[in-house]
C-alpha positions as CSV (number, residue, x, y, z in Angstrom):
1,M,-77.7,215.8,17.7
2,G,-76.7,219.4,17.5
3,I,-76.5,222.5,19.6
4,A,-80.3,223.0,19.4
5,H,-80.7,219.7,21.4
6,T,-78.0,220.9,23.9
7,A,-79.8,224.2,24.3
8,Q,-83.2,222.5,24.8
9,S,-81.7,220.2,27.4
10,C,-80.3,223.2,29.2
11,I,-83.6,225.1,29.0
12,R,-85.5,222.0,30.3
13,S,-83.1,221.5,33.2
14,T,-83.1,225.1,34.3
15,S,-86.9,225.3,34.0
16,D,-87.3,222.2,36.1
17,A,-85.1,223.9,38.7
18,G,-87.3,226.9,38.9
19,F,-85.5,229.3,36.5
20,D,-87.5,231.2,33.9
21,L,-86.5,231.4,30.2
22,I,-86.1,235.0,29.2
23,A,-84.6,234.5,25.7
24,K,-82.9,232.1,23.4
25,V,-80.6,233.6,20.8
26,R,-78.8,231.8,18.0
27,E,-75.3,233.2,17.5
28,G,-74.5,231.9,14.0
29,Q,-74.3,228.2,13.4
30,R,-72.1,227.3,16.4
31,A,-73.8,228.8,19.5
32,I,-77.1,229.4,21.2
33,D,-77.2,231.8,24.1
34,V,-79.9,231.0,26.8
35,A,-80.9,233.9,29.1
36,I,-82.6,232.8,32.3
37,M,-84.0,234.6,35.4
38,G,-83.9,233.3,38.9
39,S,-85.5,234.6,42.1
40,G,-85.1,238.3,42.7
41,K,-85.1,238.8,39.0
42,R,-81.4,237.9,38.8
43,L,-80.3,237.2,35.2
44,Y,-77.9,234.5,34.1
45,V,-76.7,233.6,30.6
46,I,-75.6,230.1,29.4
47,R,-73.9,229.6,26.0
48,C,-74.5,226.2,24.4
49,V,-72.0,225.1,21.8
50,G,-70.8,222.0,20.0
51,R,-67.1,222.5,21.0
52,S,-66.0,225.2,23.4
53,S,-63.5,227.9,22.3
54,P,-61.7,230.8,24.0
55,E,-64.0,233.1,22.0
56,D,-67.0,231.6,23.7
57,H,-65.5,232.4,27.1
58,A,-64.6,235.9,26.0
59,A,-68.2,236.5,24.7
60,L,-69.7,235.3,28.0
61,E,-67.2,237.4,30.0
62,T,-68.3,240.5,28.0
63,M,-72.0,239.8,28.5
64,V,-71.5,239.6,32.3
65,L,-69.2,242.6,32.5
66,Q,-71.6,244.8,30.4
67,G,-74.6,243.5,32.2
68,P,-77.4,242.8,32.9
69,F,-76.2,239.2,33.6
70,L,-74.7,238.3,37.0
71,W,-73.1,235.1,35.8
72,G,-72.3,233.3,32.6
73,G,-71.6,229.6,32.0
74,L,-70.8,227.5,29.0
75,V,-72.3,224.1,28.1
76,Y,-70.5,222.1,25.4
77,R,-71.3,218.9,23.6
78,D,-68.0,217.7,22.2
79,G,-64.5,217.5,23.4
80,G,-63.4,219.1,26.7
81,P,-63.6,222.5,28.1
82,S,-61.4,225.1,26.5
83,T,-58.7,226.6,28.6
84,D,-59.2,230.3,29.3
85,R,-58.4,232.9,31.9
86,T,-61.8,234.5,32.1
87,G,-63.2,232.5,35.0
88,V,-66.2,231.4,32.9
89,E,-67.3,228.0,34.1
90,S,-67.8,225.2,31.6
91,F,-70.0,222.1,31.8
92,H,-70.3,219.2,29.5
93,E,-73.9,218.6,28.4
94,T,-73.9,215.4,30.6
95,E,-73.1,217.6,33.6
96,L,-76.3,219.8,33.6
97,H,-76.9,218.7,37.2
98,Q,-73.7,220.5,38.1
99,L,-74.8,223.6,36.2
100,I,-78.0,223.6,38.1
101,A,-76.2,223.1,41.4
102,R,-74.0,226.1,40.6
103,L,-77.0,228.3,39.7
104,Q,-78.7,227.3,42.9
105,E,-75.6,228.1,44.9
106,L,-75.4,231.6,43.2
107,Q,-79.1,232.1,44.1
108,E,-78.4,231.4,47.7
109,T,-75.2,233.5,47.8
110,L,-77.0,236.5,46.4
111,Q,-79.9,236.5,48.7
């Protein structure tokens, strides 16, 4: 199963948790960016990849810094999280429940 499956699992999990899908954008062959909206029209971006890399962290950091996203996270399928200094949080595709918990925490914090 590829990144499309990972992205669909992410979309399904966030939708079940009450987040609305805004966009799904394929970034070449290796990544799919999923933009979601929570309550208060707060926007979040999740990058789904096969194997995480420092470039993915940098891309997410740029998306958050340039706006309109309040937070960016990375969901990877293979290997472990890449080491980075951006502060972007990473989740294995089997840890989507932790991603949802983090998004819900952000929602509560920003209210």
